[in-house]
C-alpha atoms as a printed R data frame, in Angstrom:
   type eleno elety resid chain resno       x       y       z
1  ATOM     1    CA   MET     A     1 142.544  84.569 162.959
2  ATOM     2    CA   LYS     A     2 143.572  87.185 160.540
3  ATOM     3    CA   ASN     A     3 143.861  84.585 157.845
4  ATOM     4    CA   VAL     A     4 139.981  83.907 158.407
5  ATOM     5    CA   ARG     A     5 139.156  87.615 158.658
6  ATOM     6    CA   GLN     A     6 140.921  88.237 155.167
7  ATOM     7    CA   ASN     A     7 139.656  84.945 153.644
8  ATOM     8    CA   ASP     A     8 136.248  85.684 154.539
9  ATOM     9    CA   LEU     A     9 136.608  89.710 153.497
10 ATOM    10    CA   ALA     A    10 138.457  88.089 150.016
11 ATOM    11    CA   ASP     A    11 134.652  85.666 149.876
12 ATOM    12    CA   ARG     A    12 132.417  88.788 149.906
13 ATOM    13    CA   ARG     A    13 134.791  90.676 147.390
14 ATOM    14    CA   SER     A    14 134.236  87.424 145.204
15 ATOM    15    CA   ALA     A    15 130.525  87.407 145.709
16 ATOM    16    CA   ALA     A    16 129.849  91.046 145.360
17 ATOM    17    CA   ALA     A    17 131.938  90.907 142.316
18 ATOM    18    CA   ASP     A    18 130.337  87.742 141.145
19 ATOM    19    CA   ALA     A    19 127.047  89.797 141.564
20 ATOM    20    CA   LYS     A    20 128.029  92.350 139.834
21 ATOM    21    CA   ALA     A    21 128.547  90.652 136.774
22 ATOM    22    CA   SER     A    22 125.629  88.731 136.975
23 ATOM    23    CA   LEU     A    23 123.582  92.382 137.443
24 ATOM    24    CA   LEU     A    24 125.299  93.800 134.435
25 ATOM    25    CA   ASN     A    25 124.832  90.605 132.008
26 ATOM    26    CA   ALA     A    26 120.928  90.761 133.117
27 ATOM    27    CA   TYR     A    27 121.045  94.978 132.523
28 ATOM    28    CA   GLN     A    28 123.003  93.825 128.842
29 ATOM    29    CA   ALA     A    29 120.262  91.295 127.838
30 ATOM    30    CA   ALA     A    30 117.489  93.081 129.011
31 ATOM    31    CA   ASN     A    31 118.764  96.439 126.869
32 ATOM    32    CA   GLN     A    32 119.311  94.308 124.487
33 ATOM    33    CA   THR     A    33 116.592  92.875 123.817
34 ATOM    34    CA   ALA     A    34 114.857  96.206 124.214
35 ATOM    35    CA   GLU     A    35 116.739  97.696 121.386
36 ATOM    36    CA   ILE     A    36 115.502  94.693 118.976
37 ATOM    37    CA   ALA     A    37 111.814  95.582 119.890
38 ATOM    38    CA   PHE     A    38 112.565  99.124 119.563
39 ATOM    39    CA   ASN     A    39 113.854  98.816 115.628
40 ATOM    40    CA   SER     A    40 111.255  96.188 115.333
41 ATOM    41    CA   LEU     A    41 108.812  99.295 115.828
42 ATOM    42    CA   GLN     A    42 110.907 102.387 114.390
43 ATOM    43    CA   ALA     A    43 111.581 100.571 110.983
44 ATOM    44    CA   PRO     A    44 108.057 100.843 109.339
45 ATOM    45    CA   PHE     A    45 108.193 103.888 110.295
46 ATOM    46    CA   PHE     A    46 111.496 104.779 108.628
47 ATOM    47    CA   ALA     A    47 110.548 102.927 105.569
48 ATOM    48    CA   LYS     A    48 107.172 105.117 105.489
49 ATOM    49    CA   ASN     A    49 109.419 108.507 105.779
50 ATOM    50    CA   HIS     A    50 111.347 107.056 103.150
51 ATOM    51    CA   ALA     A    51 108.900 106.864 100.506
52 ATOM    52    CA   MET     A    52 107.487 110.028 101.255
53 ATOM    53    CA   ASP     A    53 111.184 111.180 100.575
54 ATOM    54    CA   GLU     A    54 110.778 109.345  97.304
55 ATOM    55    CA   LEU     A    55 107.881 110.746  96.534
56 ATOM    56    CA   GLU     A    56 108.455 114.153  97.307
57 ATOM    57    CA   ALA     A    57 111.857 114.198  95.037
58 ATOM    58    CA   ILE     A    58 109.562 112.525  92.131
59 ATOM    59    CA   THR     A    59 107.575 115.375  92.699
60 ATOM    60    CA   GLN     A    60 110.141 118.240  92.981
61 ATOM    61    CA   SER     A    61 111.391 116.506  89.506
62 ATOM    62    CA   ARG     A    62 108.320 117.101  87.981
63 ATOM    63    CA   ASP     A    63 107.758 120.042  88.988
64 ATOM    64    CA   ALA     A    64 111.519 121.309  87.891
65 ATOM    65    CA   LYS     A    65 110.829 119.813  84.490
66 ATOM    66    CA   THR     A    66 107.561 121.593  84.066
67 ATOM    67    CA   GLN     A    67 109.427 124.601  84.868
68 ATOM    68    CA   ARG     A    68 112.092 124.219  82.297
69 ATOM    69    CA   LEU     A    69 109.470 123.035  79.759
70 ATOM    70    CA   ARG     A    70 106.981 126.033  80.442
71 ATOM    71    CA   GLU     A    71 110.259 128.493  80.131
72 ATOM    72    CA   ALA     A    72 111.397 127.247  76.831
73 ATOM    73    CA   ARG     A    73 107.543 127.238  75.950
74 ATOM    74    CA   HIS     A    74 107.245 131.030  76.705
75 ATOM    75    CA   ALA     A    75 110.748 131.739  74.760
76 ATOM    76    CA   LYS     A    76 110.018 129.913  71.826
77 ATOM    77    CA   GLU     A    77 106.943 131.638  71.685
78 ATOM    78    CA   GLN     A    78 108.300 135.156  72.606
79 ATOM    79    CA   ALA     A    79 111.110 134.311  69.606
80 ATOM    80    CA   ASP     A    80 108.110 133.354  66.958
81 ATOM    81    CA   GLN     A    81 106.683 136.289  67.397
82 ATOM    82    CA   ALA     A    82 109.476 138.551  66.962
83 ATOM    83    CA   ALA     A    83 110.308 136.491  63.852
84 ATOM    84    CA   ALA     A    84 106.452 136.679  62.759
85 ATOM    85    CA   THR     A    85 106.028 140.889  63.511
86 ATOM    86    CA   SER     A    86 109.851 141.193  61.858
87 ATOM    87    CA   ALA     A    87 107.963 139.426  58.653
88 ATOM    88    CA   LEU     A    88 104.851 141.955  59.130
89 ATOM    89    CA   LEU     A    89 107.614 144.550  59.141
90 ATOM    90    CA   ALA     A    90 109.648 143.664  56.087
91 ATOM    91    CA   LYS     A    91 106.451 142.611  54.031
92 ATOM    92    CA   ARG     A    92 105.147 146.042  54.830
93 ATOM    93    CA   TYR     A    93 107.863 148.041  54.469
94 ATOM    94    CA   PRO     A    94 109.829 146.820  52.306
95 ATOM    95    CA   MET     A    95 113.121 147.904  51.813
96 ATOM    96    CA   ARG     A    96 115.009 149.299  48.805
């Protein structure tokens, strides 16, 4: 009688373990399917963000180049103006 109870208990535990494994496998399969679906929805979103980041980087690069060229032009204009002023002063007040 004792062996019958132990066998019955062992059978129940085995059935419970099998049911648990079956539920875990079903959960993992559903989870994997959901992740694949989610990633397929997210891929275009991330691609769009990546494209926007690239455009923003190009714009920032262009703006930085424009600023450098503007500063160089102003420096050249100041140097030219200083040289012209010096030449004009040298012409008006020649050194003796």
